[in-house]
PQR file with spaces between the fields and no chain letter, atoms N, CA, C, O and H, PARSE charges and radii, in Angstrom:
ATOM       1  N    UNK     1      46.143 -142.577 -130.072 -0.4000 1.5000
ATOM       2  CA   UNK     1      46.348 -143.546 -129.005 -0.0000 2.0000
ATOM       3  C    UNK     1      45.129 -144.468 -128.921  0.5500 1.7000
ATOM       4  O    UNK     1      43.988 -144.011 -128.990 -0.5500 1.4000
ATOM       5  N    UNK     2      45.379 -145.736 -128.776 -0.4000 1.5000
ATOM       6  CA   UNK     2      44.315 -146.724 -128.706 -0.0000 2.0000
ATOM       7  C    UNK     2      43.533 -146.582 -127.399  0.5500 1.7000
ATOM       8  O    UNK     2      44.110 -146.350 -126.337 -0.5500 1.4000
ATOM       9  H    UNK     2      46.306 -146.107 -128.720  0.4000 1.0000
ATOM      10  N    UNK     3      42.212 -146.724 -127.497 -0.4000 1.5000
ATOM      11  CA   UNK     3      41.349 -146.649 -126.319 -0.0000 2.0000
ATOM      12  C    UNK     3      41.429 -147.951 -125.521  0.5500 1.7000
ATOM      13  O    UNK     3      41.577 -149.035 -126.085 -0.5500 1.4000
ATOM      14  H    UNK     3      41.743 -146.912 -128.360  0.4000 1.0000
ATOM      15  N    UNK     4      41.329 -147.823 -124.211 -0.4000 1.5000
ATOM      16  CA   UNK     4      41.296 -148.996 -123.351 -0.0000 2.0000
ATOM      17  C    UNK     4      40.587 -148.640 -122.052  0.5500 1.7000
ATOM      18  O    UNK     4      40.410 -147.466 -121.726 -0.5500 1.4000
ATOM      19  H    UNK     4      41.208 -146.943 -123.752  0.4000 1.0000
ATOM      20  N    UNK     5      40.190 -149.657 -121.326 -0.4000 1.5000
ATOM      21  CA   UNK     5      39.588 -149.446 -120.015 -0.0000 2.0000
ATOM      22  C    UNK     5      40.394 -150.222 -118.985  0.5500 1.7000
ATOM      23  O    UNK     5      41.075 -151.196 -119.307 -0.5500 1.4000
ATOM      24  H    UNK     5      40.334 -150.611 -121.591  0.4000 1.0000
ATOM      25  N    UNK     6      40.302 -149.774 -117.755 -0.4000 1.5000
ATOM      26  CA   UNK     6      40.954 -150.450 -116.643 -0.0000 2.0000
ATOM      27  C    UNK     6      39.895 -151.318 -115.961  0.5500 1.7000
ATOM      28  O    UNK     6      38.829 -150.830 -115.586 -0.5500 1.4000
ATOM      29  H    UNK     6      39.748 -148.983 -117.494  0.4000 1.0000
ATOM      30  N    UNK     7      40.191 -152.580 -115.808 -0.4000 1.5000
ATOM      31  CA   UNK     7      39.286 -153.510 -115.144 -0.0000 2.0000
ATOM      32  C    UNK     7      39.885 -153.920 -113.807  0.5500 1.7000
ATOM      33  O    UNK     7      41.090 -153.800 -113.590 -0.5500 1.4000
ATOM      34  H    UNK     7      41.056 -152.977 -116.113  0.4000 1.0000
ATOM      35  N    UNK     8      39.024 -154.408 -112.912 -0.4000 1.5000
ATOM      36  CA   UNK     8      39.524 -154.907 -111.635 -0.0000 2.0000
ATOM      37  C    UNK     8      38.594 -155.999 -111.107  0.5500 1.7000
ATOM      38  O    UNK     8      37.452 -156.144 -111.543 -0.5500 1.4000
ATOM      39  H    UNK     8      38.045 -154.505 -113.089  0.4000 1.0000
ATOM      40  N    UNK     9      39.124 -156.751 -110.164 -0.4000 1.5000
ATOM      41  CA   UNK     9      38.313 -157.761 -109.487 -0.0000 2.0000
ATOM      42  C    UNK     9      38.382 -157.565 -107.971  0.5500 1.7000
ATOM      43  O    UNK     9      38.475 -158.524 -107.205 -0.5500 1.4000
ATOM      44  H    UNK     9      40.052 -156.634 -109.811  0.4000 1.0000
ATOM      45  N    UNK    10      38.334 -156.299 -107.565 -0.4000 1.5000
ATOM      46  CA   UNK    10      38.413 -155.955 -106.144 -0.0000 2.0000
ATOM      47  C    UNK    10      37.262 -156.594 -105.376  0.5500 1.7000
ATOM      48  O    UNK    10      37.483 -157.240 -104.352 -0.5500 1.4000
ATOM      49  H    UNK    10      38.259 -155.520 -108.188  0.4000 1.0000
ATOM      50  N    UNK    11      36.044 -156.419 -105.860 -0.4000 1.5000
ATOM      51  CA   UNK    11      34.875 -156.949 -105.147 -0.0000 2.0000
ATOM      52  C    UNK    11      34.956 -158.466 -105.015  0.5500 1.7000
ATOM      53  O    UNK    11      34.726 -159.013 -103.936 -0.5500 1.4000
ATOM      54  H    UNK    11      35.865 -155.893 -106.692  0.4000 1.0000
ATOM      55  N    UNK    12      35.282 -159.140 -106.108 -0.4000 1.5000
ATOM      56  CA   UNK    12      35.384 -160.596 -106.096 -0.0000 2.0000
ATOM      57  C    UNK    12      36.403 -161.075 -105.068  0.5500 1.7000
ATOM      58  O    UNK    12      36.113 -161.972 -104.276 -0.5500 1.4000
ATOM      59  H    UNK    12      35.468 -158.695 -106.984  0.4000 1.0000
ATOM      60  N    UNK    13      37.583 -160.488 -105.079 -0.4000 1.5000
ATOM      61  CA   UNK    13      38.643 -160.901 -104.155 -0.0000 2.0000
ATOM      62  C    UNK    13      38.259 -160.567 -102.713  0.5500 1.7000
ATOM      63  O    UNK    13      38.474 -161.374 -101.809 -0.5500 1.4000
ATOM      64  H    UNK    13      37.818 -159.760 -105.722  0.4000 1.0000
ATOM      65  N    UNK    14      37.693 -159.384 -102.500 -0.4000 1.5000
ATOM      66  CA   UNK    14      37.292 -158.997 -101.143 -0.0000 2.0000
ATOM      67  C    UNK    14      36.265 -159.970 -100.581  0.5500 1.7000
ATOM      68  O    UNK    14      36.350 -160.355  -99.415 -0.5500 1.4000
ATOM      69  H    UNK    14      37.518 -158.728 -103.235  0.4000 1.0000
ATOM      70  N    UNK    15      35.299 -160.370 -101.396 -0.4000 1.5000
ATOM      71  CA   UNK    15      34.268 -161.303 -100.946 -0.0000 2.0000
ATOM      72  C    UNK    15      34.843 -162.703 -100.756  0.5500 1.7000
ATOM      73  O    UNK    15      34.518 -163.377  -99.779 -0.5500 1.4000
ATOM      74  H    UNK    15      35.230 -160.057 -102.344  0.4000 1.0000
ATOM      75  N    UNK    16      35.701 -163.150 -101.686 -0.4000 1.5000
ATOM      76  CA   UNK    16      36.328 -164.470 -101.568 -0.0000 2.0000
ATOM      77  C    UNK    16      37.151 -164.591 -100.296  0.5500 1.7000
ATOM      78  O    UNK    16      37.112 -165.610  -99.608 -0.5500 1.4000
ATOM      79  H    UNK    16      35.965 -162.602 -102.480  0.4000 1.0000
ATOM      80  N    UNK    17      37.901 -163.529  -99.994 -0.4000 1.5000
ATOM      81  CA   UNK    17      38.738 -163.555  -98.786 -0.0000 2.0000
ATOM      82  C    UNK    17      37.872 -163.489  -97.533  0.5500 1.7000
ATOM      83  O    UNK    17      38.230 -164.048  -96.497 -0.5500 1.4000
ATOM      84  H    UNK    17      37.933 -162.700 -100.554  0.4000 1.0000
ATOM      85  N    UNK    18      36.722 -162.799  -97.628 -0.4000 1.5000
ATOM      86  CA   UNK    18      35.749 -162.773  -96.550 -0.0000 2.0000
ATOM      87  C    UNK    18      36.172 -162.110  -95.258  0.5500 1.7000
ATOM      88  O    UNK    18      35.538 -162.296  -94.219 -0.5500 1.4000
ATOM      89  H    UNK    18      36.430 -162.345  -98.470  0.4000 1.0000
ATOM      90  N    UNK    19      37.242 -161.338  -95.322 -0.4000 1.5000
ATOM      91  CA   UNK    19      37.735 -160.732  -94.082 -0.0000 2.0000
ATOM      92  C    UNK    19      37.332 -159.279  -93.917  0.5500 1.7000
ATOM      93  O    UNK    19      37.288 -158.771  -92.797 -0.5500 1.4000
ATOM      94  H    UNK    19      37.756 -161.187  -96.166  0.4000 1.0000
ATOM      95  N    UNK    20      37.042 -158.612  -95.008 -0.4000 1.5000
ATOM      96  CA   UNK    20      36.777 -157.172  -94.944 -0.0000 2.0000
ATOM      97  C    UNK    20      35.461 -156.808  -95.618  0.5500 1.7000
ATOM      98  O    UNK    20      35.121 -157.332  -96.679 -0.5500 1.4000
ATOM      99  H    UNK    20      37.077 -159.025  -95.918  0.4000 1.0000
ATOM     100  N    UNK    21      34.733 -155.902  -94.982 -0.4000 1.5000
ATOM     101  CA   UNK    21      33.573 -155.325  -95.650 -0.0000 2.0000
ATOM     102  C    UNK    21      34.071 -154.231  -96.580  0.5500 1.7000
ATOM     103  O    UNK    21      35.234 -153.832  -96.520 -0.5500 1.4000
ATOM     104  H    UNK    21      35.010 -155.477  -94.121  0.4000 1.0000
ATOM     105  N    UNK    22      33.195 -153.756  -97.426 -0.4000 1.5000
ATOM     106  CA   UNK    22      33.543 -152.662  -98.323 -0.0000 2.0000
ATOM     107  C    UNK    22      33.980 -151.440  -97.511  0.5500 1.7000
ATOM     108  O    UNK    22      34.955 -150.776  -97.863 -0.5500 1.4000
ATOM     109  H    UNK    22      32.250 -154.080  -97.474  0.4000 1.0000
ATOM     110  N    UNK    23      33.263 -151.148  -96.433 -0.4000 1.5000
ATOM     111  CA   UNK    23      33.601 -150.003  -95.584 -0.0000 2.0000
ATOM     112  C    UNK    23      34.931 -150.162  -94.873  0.5500 1.7000
ATOM     113  O    UNK    23      35.691 -149.201  -94.751 -0.5500 1.4000
ATOM     114  H    UNK    23      32.471 -151.688  -96.148  0.4000 1.0000
ATOM     115  N    UNK    24      35.217 -151.370  -94.402 -0.4000 1.5000
ATOM     116  CA   UNK    24      36.488 -151.623  -93.713 -0.0000 2.0000
ATOM     117  C    UNK    24      37.670 -151.464  -94.662  0.5500 1.7000
ATOM     118  O    UNK    24      38.683 -150.863  -94.305 -0.5500 1.4000
ATOM     119  H    UNK    24      34.599 -152.150  -94.500  0.4000 1.0000
ATOM     120  N    UNK    25      37.537 -152.007  -95.874 -0.4000 1.5000
ATOM     121  CA   UNK    25      38.615 -151.865  -96.857 -0.0000 2.0000
ATOM     122  C    UNK    25      38.794 -150.397  -97.221  0.5500 1.7000
ATOM     123  O    UNK    25      39.922 -149.916  -97.334 -0.5500 1.4000
ATOM     124  H    UNK    25      36.714 -152.496  -96.163  0.4000 1.0000
ATOM     125  N    UNK    26      37.704 -149.696  -97.400 -0.4000 1.5000
ATOM     126  CA   UNK    26      37.772 -148.269  -97.727 -0.0000 2.0000
ATOM     127  C    UNK    26      38.528 -147.500  -96.646  0.5500 1.7000
ATOM     128  O    UNK    26      39.366 -146.651  -96.950 -0.5500 1.4000
ATOM     129  H    UNK    26      36.788 -150.087  -97.308  0.4000 1.0000
ATOM     130  N    UNK    27      38.230 -147.800  -95.395 -0.4000 1.5000
ATOM     131  CA   UNK    27      38.893 -147.108  -94.279 -0.0000 2.0000
ATOM     132  C    UNK    27      40.396 -147.402  -94.265  0.5500 1.7000
ATOM     133  O    UNK    27      41.204 -146.497  -94.058 -0.5500 1.4000
ATOM     134  H    UNK    27      37.549 -148.490  -95.148  0.4000 1.0000
ATOM     135  N    UNK    28      40.764 -148.654  -94.484 -0.4000 1.5000
ATOM     136  CA   UNK    28      42.183 -149.021  -94.520 -0.0000 2.0000
ATOM     137  C    UNK    28      42.931 -148.300  -95.640  0.5500 1.7000
ATOM     138  O    UNK    28      44.090 -147.916  -95.482 -0.5500 1.4000
ATOM     139  H    UNK    28      40.107 -149.389  -94.652  0.4000 1.0000
ATOM     140  N    UNK    29      42.255 -148.126  -96.766 -0.4000 1.5000
ATOM     141  CA   UNK    29      42.871 -147.529  -97.946 -0.0000 2.0000
ATOM     142  C    UNK    29      42.853 -146.003  -97.888  0.5500 1.7000
ATOM     143  O    UNK    29      43.671 -145.346  -98.533 -0.5500 1.4000
ATOM     144  H    UNK    29      41.313 -148.439  -96.895  0.4000 1.0000
ATOM     145  N    UNK    30      41.922 -145.437  -97.117 -0.4000 1.5000
ATOM     146  CA   UNK    30      41.848 -143.982  -96.989 -0.0000 2.0000
ATOM     147  C    UNK    30      40.885 -143.331  -97.961  0.5500 1.7000
ATOM     148  O    UNK    30      41.066 -142.175  -98.343 -0.5500 1.4000
ATOM     149  H    UNK    30      41.257 -145.970  -96.594  0.4000 1.0000
ATOM     150  N    UNK    31      39.847 -144.081  -98.366 -0.4000 1.5000
ATOM     151  CA   UNK    31      38.800 -143.527  -99.225 -0.0000 2.0000
ATOM     152  C    UNK    31      37.452 -143.758  -98.545  0.5500 1.7000
ATOM     153  O    UNK    31      37.370 -144.471  -97.545 -0.5500 1.4000
ATOM     154  H    UNK    31      39.700 -145.020  -98.055  0.4000 1.0000
ATOM     155  N    UNK    32      36.415 -143.163  -99.084 -0.4000 1.5000
ATOM     156  CA   UNK    32      35.086 -143.381  -98.524 -0.0000 2.0000
ATOM     157  C    UNK    32      34.530 -144.712  -99.007  0.5500 1.7000
ATOM     158  O    UNK    32      35.013 -145.280  -99.987 -0.5500 1.4000
ATOM     159  H    UNK    32      36.482 -142.584  -99.897  0.4000 1.0000
ATOM     160  N    UNK    33      33.520 -145.200  -98.317 -0.4000 1.5000
ATOM     161  CA   UNK    33      32.863 -146.429  -98.747 -0.0000 2.0000
ATOM     162  C    UNK    33      32.238 -146.228 -100.124  0.5500 1.7000
ATOM     163  O    UNK    33      32.224 -147.143 -100.948 -0.5500 1.4000
ATOM     164  H    UNK    33      33.127 -144.739  -97.521  0.4000 1.0000
ATOM     165  N    UNK    34      31.720 -145.018 -100.367 -0.4000 1.5000
ATOM     166  CA   UNK    34      31.117 -144.713 -101.667 -0.0000 2.0000
ATOM     167  C    UNK    34      32.152 -144.814 -102.796  0.5500 1.7000
ATOM     168  O    UNK    34      31.852 -145.321 -103.877 -0.5500 1.4000
ATOM     169  H    UNK    34      31.731 -144.275  -99.698  0.4000 1.0000
ATOM     170  N    UNK    35      33.369 -144.328 -102.534 -0.4000 1.5000
ATOM     171  CA   UNK    35      34.439 -144.424 -103.532 -0.0000 2.0000
ATOM     172  C    UNK    35      34.796 -145.884 -103.781  0.5500 1.7000
ATOM     173  O    UNK    35      34.992 -146.292 -104.926 -0.5500 1.4000
ATOM     174  H    UNK    35      33.613 -143.916 -101.656  0.4000 1.0000
ATOM     175  N    UNK    36      34.880 -146.673 -102.707 -0.4000 1.5000
ATOM     176  CA   UNK    36      35.182 -148.096 -102.868 -0.0000 2.0000
ATOM     177  C    UNK    36      34.076 -148.772 -103.674  0.5500 1.7000
ATOM     178  O    UNK    36      34.355 -149.651 -104.490 -0.5500 1.4000
ATOM     179  H    UNK    36      34.720 -146.341 -101.777  0.4000 1.0000
ATOM     180  N    UNK    37      32.839 -148.377 -103.456 -0.4000 1.5000
ATOM     181  CA   UNK    37      31.728 -148.917 -104.226 -0.0000 2.0000
ATOM     182  C    UNK    37      31.896 -148.615 -105.711  0.5500 1.7000
ATOM     183  O    UNK    37      31.674 -149.485 -106.554 -0.5500 1.4000
ATOM     184  H    UNK    37      32.612 -147.663 -102.793  0.4000 1.0000
ATOM     185  N    UNK    38      32.287 -147.383 -106.030 -0.4000 1.5000
ATOM     186  CA   UNK    38      32.502 -147.007 -107.431 -0.0000 2.0000
ATOM     187  C    UNK    38      33.671 -147.775 -108.052  0.5500 1.7000
ATOM     188  O    UNK    38      33.610 -148.168 -109.217 -0.5500 1.4000
ATOM     189  H    UNK    38      32.467 -146.676 -105.346  0.4000 1.0000
ATOM     190  N    UNK    39      34.727 -147.985 -107.275 -0.4000 1.5000
ATOM     191  CA   UNK    39      35.873 -148.764 -107.761 -0.0000 2.0000
ATOM     192  C    UNK    39      35.421 -150.191 -108.068  0.5500 1.7000
ATOM     193  O    UNK    39      35.720 -150.724 -109.137 -0.5500 1.4000
ATOM     194  H    UNK    39      34.776 -147.665 -106.329  0.4000 1.0000
ATOM     195  N    UNK    40      34.705 -150.802 -107.135 -0.4000 1.5000
ATOM     196  CA   UNK    40      34.250 -152.178 -107.326 -0.0000 2.0000
ATOM     197  C    UNK    40      33.264 -152.295 -108.489  0.5500 1.7000
ATOM     198  O    UNK    40      33.209 -153.333 -109.149 -0.5500 1.4000
ATOM     199  H    UNK    40      34.462 -150.369 -106.268  0.4000 1.0000
ATOM     200  N    UNK    41      32.489 -151.243 -108.744 -0.4000 1.5000
ATOM     201  CA   UNK    41      31.517 -151.242 -109.840 -0.0000 2.0000
ATOM     202  C    UNK    41      32.163 -150.873 -111.174  0.5500 1.7000
ATOM     203  O    UNK    41      31.485 -150.821 -112.200 -0.5500 1.4000
ATOM     204  H    UNK    41      32.534 -150.401 -108.207  0.4000 1.0000
ATOM     205  N    UNK    42      33.472 -150.618 -111.161 -0.4000 1.5000
ATOM     206  CA   UNK    42      34.244 -150.261 -112.351 -0.0000 2.0000
ATOM     207  C    UNK    42      33.781 -148.933 -112.956  0.5500 1.7000
ATOM     208  O    UNK    42      33.826 -148.735 -114.170 -0.5500 1.4000
ATOM     209  H    UNK    42      34.023 -150.661 -110.327  0.4000 1.0000
ATOM     210  N    UNK    43      33.334 -148.029 -112.079 -0.4000 1.5000
ATOM     211  CA   UNK    43      32.880 -146.710 -112.527 -0.0000 2.0000
ATOM     212  C    UNK    43      33.857 -145.604 -112.155  0.5500 1.7000
ATOM     213  O    UNK    43      33.619 -144.433 -112.450 -0.5500 1.4000
ATOM     214  H    UNK    43      33.297 -148.190 -111.092  0.4000 1.0000
ATOM     215  N    UNK    44      34.959 -145.975 -111.505 -0.4000 1.5000
ATOM     216  CA   UNK    44      35.959 -144.998 -111.082 -0.0000 2.0000
ATOM     217  C    UNK    44      37.324 -145.670 -111.117  0.5500 1.7000
ATOM     218  O    UNK    44      37.497 -146.767 -110.585 -0.5500 1.4000
ATOM     219  H    UNK    44      35.153 -146.926 -111.265  0.4000 1.0000
ATOM     220  N    UNK    45      38.289 -145.011 -111.742 -0.4000 1.5000
ATOM     221  CA   UNK    45      39.656 -145.526 -111.768 -0.0000 2.0000
ATOM     222  C    UNK    45      40.457 -144.858 -110.652  0.5500 1.7000
ATOM     223  O    UNK    45      40.705 -143.652 -110.695 -0.5500 1.4000
ATOM     224  H    UNK    45      38.148 -144.120 -112.173  0.4000 1.0000
ATOM     225  N    UNK    46      40.857 -145.638 -109.662 -0.4000 1.5000
ATOM     226  CA   UNK    46      41.600 -145.061 -108.538 -0.0000 2.0000
ATOM     227  C    UNK    46      43.029 -144.694 -108.909  0.5500 1.7000
ATOM     228  O    UNK    46      43.556 -145.132 -109.932 -0.5500 1.4000
ATOM     229  H    UNK    46      40.656 -146.616 -109.627  0.4000 1.0000
ATOM     230  N    UNK    47      43.641 -143.886 -108.062 -0.4000 1.5000
ATOM     231  CA   UNK    47      45.052 -143.529 -108.251 -0.0000 2.0000
ATOM     232  C    UNK    47      45.908 -144.774 -108.030  0.5500 1.7000
ATOM     233  O    UNK    47      45.445 -145.763 -107.461 -0.5500 1.4000
ATOM     234  H    UNK    47      43.213 -143.530 -107.231  0.4000 1.0000
ATOM     235  N    UNK    48      47.137 -144.718 -108.478 -0.4000 1.5000
ATOM     236  CA   UNK    48      48.045 -145.856 -108.283 -0.0000 2.0000
ATOM     237  C    UNK    48      48.268 -146.099 -106.793  0.5500 1.7000
ATOM     238  O    UNK    48      48.425 -147.246 -106.373 -0.5500 1.4000
ATOM     239  H    UNK    48      47.513 -143.915 -108.940  0.4000 1.0000
ATOM     240  N    UNK    49      48.285 -145.047 -105.998 -0.4000 1.5000
ATOM     241  CA   UNK    49      48.434 -145.192 -104.534 -0.0000 2.0000
ATOM     242  C    UNK    49      47.303 -146.031 -103.960  0.5500 1.7000
ATOM     243  O    UNK    49      47.538 -146.956 -103.182 -0.5500 1.4000
ATOM     244  H    UNK    49      48.158 -144.116 -106.340  0.4000 1.0000
ATOM     245  N    UNK    50      46.077 -145.705 -104.346 -0.4000 1.5000
ATOM     246  CA   UNK    50      44.910 -146.442 -103.858 -0.0000 2.0000
ATOM     247  C    UNK    50      44.960 -147.884 -104.367  0.5500 1.7000
ATOM     248  O    UNK    50      44.664 -148.809 -103.612 -0.5500 1.4000
ATOM     249  H    UNK    50      45.886 -144.954 -104.977  0.4000 1.0000
ATOM     250  N    UNK    51      45.324 -148.088 -105.617 -0.4000 1.5000
ATOM     251  CA   UNK    51      45.451 -149.442 -106.166 -0.0000 2.0000
ATOM     252  C    UNK    51      46.451 -150.269 -105.361  0.5500 1.7000
ATOM     253  O    UNK    51      46.185 -151.422 -105.022 -0.5500 1.4000
ATOM     254  H    UNK    51      45.565 -147.336 -106.231  0.4000 1.0000
ATOM     255  N    UNK    52      47.600 -149.670 -105.060 -0.4000 1.5000
ATOM     256  CA   UNK    52      48.632 -150.381 -104.296 -0.0000 2.0000
ATOM     257  C    UNK    52      48.154 -150.725 -102.895  0.5500 1.7000
ATOM     258  O    UNK    52      48.432 -151.816 -102.397 -0.5500 1.4000
ATOM     259  H    UNK    52      47.816 -148.734 -105.335  0.4000 1.0000
ATOM     260  N    UNK    53      47.440 -149.809 -102.255 -0.4000 1.5000
ATOM     261  CA   UNK    53      46.934 -150.076 -100.906 -0.0000 2.0000
ATOM     262  C    UNK    53      45.859 -151.162 -100.916  0.5500 1.7000
ATOM     263  O    UNK    53      45.825 -152.009 -100.024 -0.5500 1.4000
ATOM     264  H    UNK    53      47.214 -148.923 -102.660  0.4000 1.0000
ATOM     265  N    UNK    54      44.991 -151.142 -101.908 -0.4000 1.5000
ATOM     266  CA   UNK    54      43.978 -152.196 -102.024 -0.0000 2.0000
ATOM     267  C    UNK    54      44.672 -153.543 -102.208  0.5500 1.7000
ATOM     268  O    UNK    54      44.318 -154.524 -101.554 -0.5500 1.4000
ATOM     269  H    UNK    54      45.018 -150.454 -102.633  0.4000 1.0000
ATOM     270  N    UNK    55      45.647 -153.585 -103.089 -0.4000 1.5000
ATOM     271  CA   UNK    55      46.410 -154.798 -103.340 -0.0000 2.0000
ATOM     272  C    UNK    55      47.069 -155.311 -102.061  0.5500 1.7000
ATOM     273  O    UNK    55      47.038 -156.506 -101.767 -0.5500 1.4000
ATOM     274  H    UNK    55      45.935 -152.788 -103.621  0.4000 1.0000
ATOM     275  N    UNK    56      47.653 -154.409 -101.322 -0.4000 1.5000
ATOM     276  CA   UNK    56      48.329 -154.777 -100.067 -0.0000 2.0000
ATOM     277  C    UNK    56      47.346 -155.378  -99.066  0.5500 1.7000
ATOM     278  O    UNK    56      47.613 -156.431  -98.487 -0.5500 1.4000
ATOM     279  H    UNK    56      47.679 -153.438 -101.560  0.4000 1.0000
ATOM     280  N    UNK    57      46.213 -154.716  -98.861 -0.4000 1.5000
ATOM     281  CA   UNK    57      45.269 -155.165  -97.849 -0.0000 2.0000
ATOM     282  C    UNK    57      44.488 -156.414  -98.265  0.5500 1.7000
ATOM     283  O    UNK    57      44.013 -157.161  -97.410 -0.5500 1.4000
ATOM     284  H    UNK    57      45.996 -153.861  -99.331  0.4000 1.0000
ATOM     285  N    UNK    58      44.356 -156.640  -99.566 -0.4000 1.5000
ATOM     286  CA   UNK    58      43.707 -157.867 -100.029 -0.0000 2.0000
ATOM     287  C    UNK    58      44.720 -158.992 -100.246  0.5500 1.7000
ATOM     288  O    UNK    58      44.352 -160.126 -100.553 -0.5500 1.4000
ATOM     289  H    UNK    58      44.743 -156.033 -100.261  0.4000 1.0000
ATOM     290  N    UNK    59      45.996 -158.658 -100.081 -0.4000 1.5000
ATOM     291  CA   UNK    59      47.088 -159.628 -100.200 -0.0000 2.0000
ATOM     292  C    UNK    59      47.056 -160.361 -101.539  0.5500 1.7000
ATOM     293  O    UNK    59      47.077 -161.590 -101.603 -0.5500 1.4000
ATOM     294  H    UNK    59      46.295 -157.737  -99.831  0.4000 1.0000
ATOM     295  N    UNK    60      47.003 -159.560 -102.606 -0.4000 1.5000
ATOM     296  CA   UNK    60      47.007 -160.104 -103.962 -0.0000 2.0000
ATOM     297  C    UNK    60      47.870 -159.181 -104.819  0.5500 1.7000
ATOM     298  O    UNK    60      47.803 -157.963 -104.655 -0.5500 1.4000
ATOM     299  H    UNK    60      46.985 -158.561 -102.553  0.4000 1.0000
ATOM     300  N    UNK    61      48.674 -159.724 -105.723 -0.4000 1.5000
ATOM     301  CA   UNK    61      49.519 -158.877 -106.572 -0.0000 2.0000
ATOM     302  C    UNK    61      48.692 -157.873 -107.378  0.5500 1.7000
ATOM     303  O    UNK    61      47.597 -158.179 -107.850 -0.5500 1.4000
ATOM     304  H    UNK    61      48.728 -160.713 -105.857  0.4000 1.0000
ATOM     305  N    UNK    62      49.238 -156.691 -107.519 -0.4000 1.5000
ATOM     306  CA   UNK    62      48.557 -155.600 -108.211 -0.0000 2.0000
ATOM     307  C    UNK    62      48.078 -156.003 -109.603  0.5500 1.7000
ATOM     308  O    UNK    62      46.948 -155.697 -109.982 -0.5500 1.4000
ATOM     309  H    UNK    62      50.127 -156.442 -107.136  0.4000 1.0000
ATOM     310  N    UNK    63      48.927 -156.685 -110.363 -0.4000 1.5000
ATOM     311  CA   UNK    63      48.562 -157.037 -111.739 -0.0000 2.0000
ATOM     312  C    UNK    63      47.515 -158.150 -111.817  0.5500 1.7000
ATOM     313  O    UNK    63      46.972 -158.406 -112.891 -0.5500 1.4000
ATOM     314  H    UNK    63      49.845 -156.934 -110.055  0.4000 1.0000
ATOM     315  N    UNK    64      47.229 -158.807 -110.707 -0.4000 1.5000
ATOM     316  CA   UNK    64      46.136 -159.780 -110.674 -0.0000 2.0000
ATOM     317  C    UNK    64      44.822 -159.114 -110.270  0.5500 1.7000
ATOM     318  O    UNK    64      43.744 -159.668 -110.484 -0.5500 1.4000
ATOM     319  H    UNK    64      47.670 -158.599 -109.834  0.4000 1.0000
ATOM     320  N    UNK    65      44.920 -157.937 -109.692 -0.4000 1.5000
ATOM     321  CA   UNK    65      43.750 -157.216 -109.202 -0.0000 2.0000
ATOM     322  C    UNK    65      43.245 -156.180 -110.202  0.5500 1.7000
ATOM     323  O    UNK    65      42.038 -155.973 -110.326 -0.5500 1.4000
ATOM     324  H    UNK    65      45.796 -157.486 -109.517  0.4000 1.0000
ATOM     325  N    UNK    66      44.158 -155.533 -110.912 -0.4000 1.5000
ATOM     326  CA   UNK    66      43.838 -154.513 -111.912 -0.0000 2.0000
ATOM     327  C    UNK    66      44.533 -154.856 -113.222  0.5500 1.7000
ATOM     328  O    UNK    66      45.674 -155.318 -113.216 -0.5500 1.4000
ATOM     329  H    UNK    66      45.139 -155.701 -110.812  0.4000 1.0000
ATOM     330  N    UNK    67      43.857 -154.637 -114.339 -0.4000 1.5000
ATOM     331  CA   UNK    67      44.464 -154.892 -115.646 -0.0000 2.0000
ATOM     332  C    UNK    67      43.826 -154.002 -116.703  0.5500 1.7000
ATOM     333  O    UNK    67      42.758 -153.426 -116.498 -0.5500 1.4000
ATOM     334  H    UNK    67      42.930 -154.262 -114.344  0.4000 1.0000
ATOM     335  N    UNK    68      44.514 -153.905 -117.846 -0.4000 1.5000
ATOM     336  CA   UNK    68      44.030 -153.112 -118.978 -0.0000 2.0000
ATOM     337  C    UNK    68      43.227 -154.023 -119.897  0.5500 1.7000
ATOM     338  O    UNK    68      43.679 -155.105 -120.272 -0.5500 1.4000
ATOM     339  H    UNK    68      45.382 -154.373 -118.013  0.4000 1.0000
ATOM     340  N    UNK    69      42.029 -153.569 -120.254 -0.4000 1.5000
ATOM     341  CA   UNK    69      41.195 -154.284 -121.215 -0.0000 2.0000
ATOM     342  C    UNK    69      41.139 -153.457 -122.497  0.5500 1.7000
ATOM     343  O    UNK    69      40.486 -152.415 -122.549 -0.5500 1.4000
ATOM     344  H    UNK    69      41.661 -152.690 -119.951  0.4000 1.0000
ATOM     345  N    UNK    70      41.819 -153.926 -123.507 -0.4000 1.5000
ATOM     346  CA   UNK    70      41.862 -153.213 -124.781 -0.0000 2.0000
ATOM     347  C    UNK    70      40.701 -153.591 -125.684  0.5500 1.7000
ATOM     348  O    UNK    70      40.554 -153.025 -126.768 -0.5500 1.4000
ATOM     349  H    UNK    70      42.350 -154.773 -123.464  0.4000 1.0000
ATOM     350  N    UNK    71      39.888 -154.521 -125.265 -0.4000 1.5000
ATOM     351  CA   UNK    71      38.789 -155.018 -126.100 -0.0000 2.0000
ATOM     352  C    UNK    71      37.418 -154.595 -125.577  0.5500 1.7000
ATOM     353  O    UNK    71      36.447 -155.340 -125.701 -0.5500 1.4000
ATOM     354  H    UNK    71      40.007 -154.981 -124.385  0.4000 1.0000
ATOM     355  N    UNK    72      37.342 -153.422 -125.002 -0.4000 1.5000
ATOM     356  CA   UNK    72      36.050 -152.990 -124.452 -0.0000 2.0000
ATOM     357  C    UNK    72      35.164 -152.646 -125.597  0.5500 1.7000
ATOM     358  O    UNK    72      34.015 -152.253 -125.393 -0.5500 1.4000
ATOM     359  H    UNK    72      38.131 -152.817 -124.901  0.4000 1.0000
């Protein structure tokens, strides 16, 4: 199976929208601020449930927020 990584632009979108802090988004999604930090730093791949909730609260389609990078 070919190797790939999951990329995201959660931090960029959260800052651009300017409505939520990292801690506030984490609370809405049901994770700790530390977990949200790891997600934004691309050091942790969240569950699909968490991805969907982040997408919902940032009001951006899931496939625009998370994607597969096959060229890592």
